[in-house]
N, C-alpha and C positions, 0 to 999 in steps of 0.2 A: 156747821163749823166743827162738828164732832170729828171730822177727819184730821183735825190738828192733834188729836190724841196720839196718833201714830208717831209723833216726834219723841214720845216718851217710851223708854224700854218697856216691853210687856210686863215684866216682873214688878215694875214700879207703879203700874197703872192702878191696881186695887188701893194702894195707899192714897193716891190722889183722889180717887173716887169716894173713898170713905171720908176724906176731909171735905169734899164738896157736899156730901150728905150732912156732915156736921154743920156746915154753913147754912144749908137749907133748914136744918133743925134749930137754928139760932145759936149755935156754938161757934167756936173758932174755925173759920174757913181756911182753906189753903192760902198761903202767902206767896205773892209774886216773887219775893226775895229767894224763896226756895227753888223756884223754877225759872228764874231770869235768864239762865243760860240756854234754856230750851225754847222759850217763846218770847216774842216781843210783847210789849204792854198791850197793844191792840189785839194780838192773837190771844193773849192770856185772858183778857176781858171777854172776848168772843167765846172762848172755850168754856170759861166759868159760866157764862150766861146760858150757853147751849146745854151744858151738863145739868145745871140747876133746873132749867126749864124742862128738860127731859124727865128728871126725877119727879118734879112737881106734877107734870102732865100725866105721867104713867100712874102715879099713885092717886092724884086728885080725880082723874077721869076713870080710874079703875080699868086701865087698859090691860088686856090679856098679855101674857108672855109672848105669844105669837105675834101680836100686833107691835109690841116693843121691838122684837127681833126684826120685824119688817122695817121698822123705822131705822134700825141700825144696819140695814142690808149693805150699805156701801163700806162698812168697816171690815177690817181683817178679823178673822174668827177669834183670835186670842183676845182682842180688845172687846169684841162683842160679848164674849163669855164673861169677861171681867165686869162689864157694865151690868149684865144680867145677874151675876152672882151678888154684887153689891146691892142691886135693886131688890132682889129676893130676900137677902139677909136683913135689910134695914127698912123694908116696906112698911111695917107697922109703926116704926119710929117716925118715918116721914109722914105717914098719915096722921099720927098724933100731933106732930108739929104743925101741920097744915090746919088741923081743927083748932088747936090752941091759937094759932096766928089769926084765924078767921074770927074767933071769939074776942081776942084782944083788940083787933082792928075795929070791930064793931062797937067796942066800948070806949075807944079813944077817937076823938075828933080833932081835926086841925081847926083852930079858931081864927088864927091870923098868922101872917108871916111878913117879914121884912128882910131885905138883903142889901148889902153894900159891897162895893168892890174897893179894895185898898191895895197899895203897893208896899210890900215889905222891903225895906232898905237895909242894907248891911252896914254895920259900923266897924267892921274888921278890915283887913287888908283887901278883901274883895268888895271894894266900895261900889263897884258897878253892878252888884247883884241886885236885881229888881224883880222880885217874884210876885206876880199878881195873886191875891188871895180873895176869897169870897167869904164874907161874914153873913151867915144865915141865922135869923132869929125866928123861931117857931113858937107859937102859943098853942099848946096842946091841952085839951080838956079830957081827963080820964077819971072815971068814977066820981064825977062831980067836982073835981079839983082841977084848977087851971095851973099848968106847969110850964114855965118858960124853958125852952131848949135852945142853946146857943152852939153853933157849929162854925168852925173856921176850916176852910178847905182850899187846897191848892188846885191847880188845873187837873191833875191826874185823879185826885180824890173826887172832884166835881164830876168828871167823866164817869167814874165808877158809880157815883150816886145816880146819875142820869141813866146809866145802863141798868142798874138794879131796879129803878123805878119803871123803866120800860119793860123789864122782865116781869115785874110784879103786875103791871097792867095787863100784859099778855096772859098771865096765869088767871087773873081775875076774870078777864073776858072769856077765857076758855072754860072756866068753872060755871059760868052763867048758863 
């Protein structure tokens, strides 16, 4: 799905790639609102997943520049160079984030979870608005302390969570 990157002008590509790396490193990732005119939601999620996976894989597996370039063989040269430039510039930062995430994941465990579906009803003029929401309740134990985590998600947010969990699972399987 990296071929979706060509919908973005080449001069804007490094900014997006740096924001994707920010997301991989646990900071603010790029927002769909900034790129909604360029990609559909499905394309956006696929592109983010592909780019994040590429950066994690390249750094986590210590893939050489030649191998990464081979993975990007179907891309136009300007886009391939932008990906390689960002990867080289932020490789150590990505590595550190992956190490920290691995350490923090090993110290936090999911104890239990519960979920409920509900329907958000509007009391305004748009009385027909019925938005399905998911209430997710997680019991997480970290450093010997049990912490409850409550999340309310709409359909798009749930899809993004599922995509992120799928990507995380792929990375974990590749690192084994």
